[in-house]
C-alpha positions in Angstrom: -46.7 20.4 43.6 -44.0 23.0 43.7 -41.4 22.3 41.1 -37.6 22.6 41.4 -36.5 25.6 39.5 -33.4 25.3 37.3 -32.2 28.6 35.9 -30.5 27.7 32.6 -28.1 30.1 30.9 -26.9 29.4 27.4 -25.8 31.0 24.1 -27.7 29.8 21.1 -24.4 29.6 19.0 -22.6 27.5 21.7 -22.1 23.9 20.5 -21.8 22.7 24.1 -25.3 24.1 24.8 -26.5 22.3 21.7 -25.1 19.0 22.9 -26.5 19.7 26.4 -30.0 19.5 25.0 -29.6 15.7 25.0 -29.1 15.9 28.8 -31.9 18.4 29.3 -34.2 16.0 27.5 -33.1 13.2 29.8 -33.7 15.4 32.8 -37.3 15.9 31.6 -37.8 12.2 31.0 -36.5 11.3 34.4 -38.0 14.1 36.6 -41.0 15.3 34.6 -43.1 17.8 36.4 -40.8 17.8 39.4 -38.4 20.3 37.7 -38.9 23.5 35.8 -36.3 25.1 33.5 -36.2 28.9 33.5 -34.4 29.8 30.3 -31.9 32.8 30.1 -29.3 33.8 27.6 -25.7 34.8 28.1 -23.5 36.7 25.5 -20.7 34.2 24.8 -20.9 34.9 21.0 -22.2 38.4 21.2 -19.3 39.6 19.0 -18.3 36.6 16.9 -15.6 38.2 14.8 -14.0 39.7 18.0 -14.1 36.3 19.7 -12.5 34.5 16.7 -9.8 37.2 16.4 -9.0 37.0 20.1 -9.0 33.2 20.5 -8.4 31.7 17.1 -6.4 34.1 15.1 -3.3 31.9 15.4 -5.2 28.6 15.2 -6.8 28.8 11.8 -9.4 31.5 12.4 -13.0 30.5 11.5 -11.9 27.3 9.8 -9.8 26.3 12.8 -12.7 26.9 15.1 -15.0 25.0 12.8 -12.6 22.1 12.9 -12.6 22.3 16.7 -16.4 22.2 16.8 -16.6 19.2 14.5 -14.0 17.4 16.5 -16.0 18.0 19.7 -19.1 16.5 18.0 -17.3 13.2 17.6 -18.2 12.5 21.2 -21.9 12.8 20.4 -22.8 10.3 17.7 -26.5 11.3 18.2 -26.0 14.5 16.2 -24.4 15.3 12.9 -23.3 18.9 12.4 -23.6 20.7 9.1 -20.2 20.6 7.3 -20.2 24.4 6.6 -20.6 25.3 10.3 -18.2 28.3 11.0 -16.2 27.4 7.9 -18.7 29.1 5.6 -21.7 29.8 7.8 -20.6 32.6 10.2 -23.3 34.4 12.1 -22.1 37.8 13.2 -23.7 37.7 16.7 -25.9 35.6 18.9 -27.6 38.7 20.2 -29.9 38.8 17.1 -31.4 35.3 17.6 -31.4 35.8 21.3 -33.5 39.0 20.9 -36.0 37.2 18.6 -36.3 34.3 21.0 -36.9 36.6 24.0 -39.8 38.1 21.9 -41.2 34.6 21.5 -40.7 33.9 25.2 -42.6 37.1 26.1 -45.4 36.2 23.6 -45.9 32.8 25.2 -45.8 34.3 28.7 -48.6 36.7 27.8 -50.7 34.0 26.2 -50.2 35.1 22.6 -48.9 31.7 21.5 -49.2 28.2 22.9 -47.4 26.8 25.9 -44.1 25.3 24.9 -43.7 27.5 21.9 -40.5 29.1 23.2 -38.8 25.9 24.0 -39.7 24.6 20.6 -38.4 27.8 18.9 -35.2 27.6 20.9 -34.5 24.0 19.9 -35.4 24.7 16.2 -33.1 27.8 16.2 -30.2 25.7 17.4 -31.0 23.0 14.8 -31.3 25.7 12.1 -27.7 26.6 12.7 -26.0 23.4 13.8 -27.8 20.9 11.6 -29.2 22.8 8.7 -26.4 25.3 8.3 -28.4 28.5 8.3 -27.2 31.9 9.5 -29.5 32.4 12.4 -28.4 36.0 12.9 -30.5 36.8 9.9 -34.1 38.0 10.6 -35.6 36.1 7.7 -34.2 32.9 9.1 -35.5 33.7 12.6 -39.0 34.4 11.2 -38.9 31.0 9.5 -38.0 29.3 12.7 -40.7 31.2 14.6 -43.3 30.2 12.1 -42.2 26.5 12.3 -42.5 26.7 16.1 -46.0 28.2 15.9 -45.0 31.8 16.7 -46.1 33.8 13.7 -44.4 37.1 12.9 -47.3 39.3 14.0 -47.3 37.6 17.4 -43.7 38.5 18.2 -43.1 41.7 16.1 -44.6 44.0 18.7 -42.1 42.9 21.3 -39.3 43.7 18.9 -40.7 47.0 17.9 -41.5 48.5 21.3 -38.3 47.5 23.0 -39.7 44.9 25.4 -37.6 42.1 23.9 -34.5 44.3 24.2 -35.3 44.9 27.9 -35.8 41.2 28.6 -32.5 40.3 26.9 -30.7 43.0 28.8 -32.1 41.6 32.0 -30.8 38.1 31.1 -27.3 39.4 30.5 -27.3 41.5 33.7 -28.5 38.5 35.7 -25.8 36.3 34.2 -23.2 38.8 35.3 -24.6 39.2 38.8 -24.7 35.4 39.2 -21.1 35.0 38.0 -22.0 32.9 34.9 -18.8 32.3 33.1 -20.0 30.6 30.0 -22.5 28.4 28.2 -24.3 26.3 29.2 -24.7 27.0 33.0 -27.3 25.6 35.3 -28.1 27.5 38.5 -29.8 25.5 41.3 -30.6 26.0 44.9 -31.0 29.8 44.7 -27.5 30.2 43.3 -25.7 27.8 45.7 -25.1 25.1 43.0 -23.7 26.0 39.6 -23.1 23.5 36.9 -21.0 25.0 34.1 -20.0 23.6 30.8 -19.8 20.0 29.5 -21.2 18.5 32.7 -22.2 14.8 32.6 -25.8 13.7 33.1 -25.1 11.8 36.3 -23.8 14.9 37.9 -26.8 16.9 37.0 -29.1 14.0 38.1 -27.3 13.8 41.5 -27.7 17.5 42.2 -31.4 17.4 41.3 -32.1 14.3 43.3 -30.5 15.8 46.4 -32.5 19.0 46.2 -35.7 17.1 45.6 -34.9 14.9 48.6 -34.5 17.9 50.9 -35.5 21.2 49.3 -34.8 23.3 52.4 -32.4 26.1 51.2 -31.1 26.6 54.7 -29.7 23.1 54.9 -26.5 22.1 53.2 -26.6 19.8 50.2 -24.4 16.7 50.0 -23.7 17.5 46.4 
């Protein structure tokens, strides 16, 4: 059975992408093997200090942004964010954990680690930051996450050393730009015709998927 592809762009430091994991889990429960997520990264937090200076300089800086993130979390009682998030724990860039995760993704694709290792590592990387309060821009933290997910250092190190992970990450960022991805998270469906960006409710996601599964012909207009 051909599965419906969902190209999913996110930044690992984006709290809305962290919350969206609850909806992705529900999509998986509801649709199972009918859908297939294709994970990509976009550089929303590529330069964290620059982002904070540009958007939060007059609103409390890092602490103001931390307060904003914790306030947003009140709408999601299923998760409890670490109190030091952005207030004390301030990763310099999402590019570093993205690069490590692309190495894990490549290792899985080439059969050097078990199926599902990348998705496990991605979820654990987000939890390491948002729940456990670790600076996931640090390579030692990334290695710990990789080991916990079943991707040992030797399995992913080669992709970091020879530039293949860098090339894969660059391709993600270029694809995000070409598809007009404005932020994190963004779901791309129907060969780019349907784009769900930001804090989109589950029922909207569900309706789009159901319509495409009902009639997957890309030449026919969707009712969604």
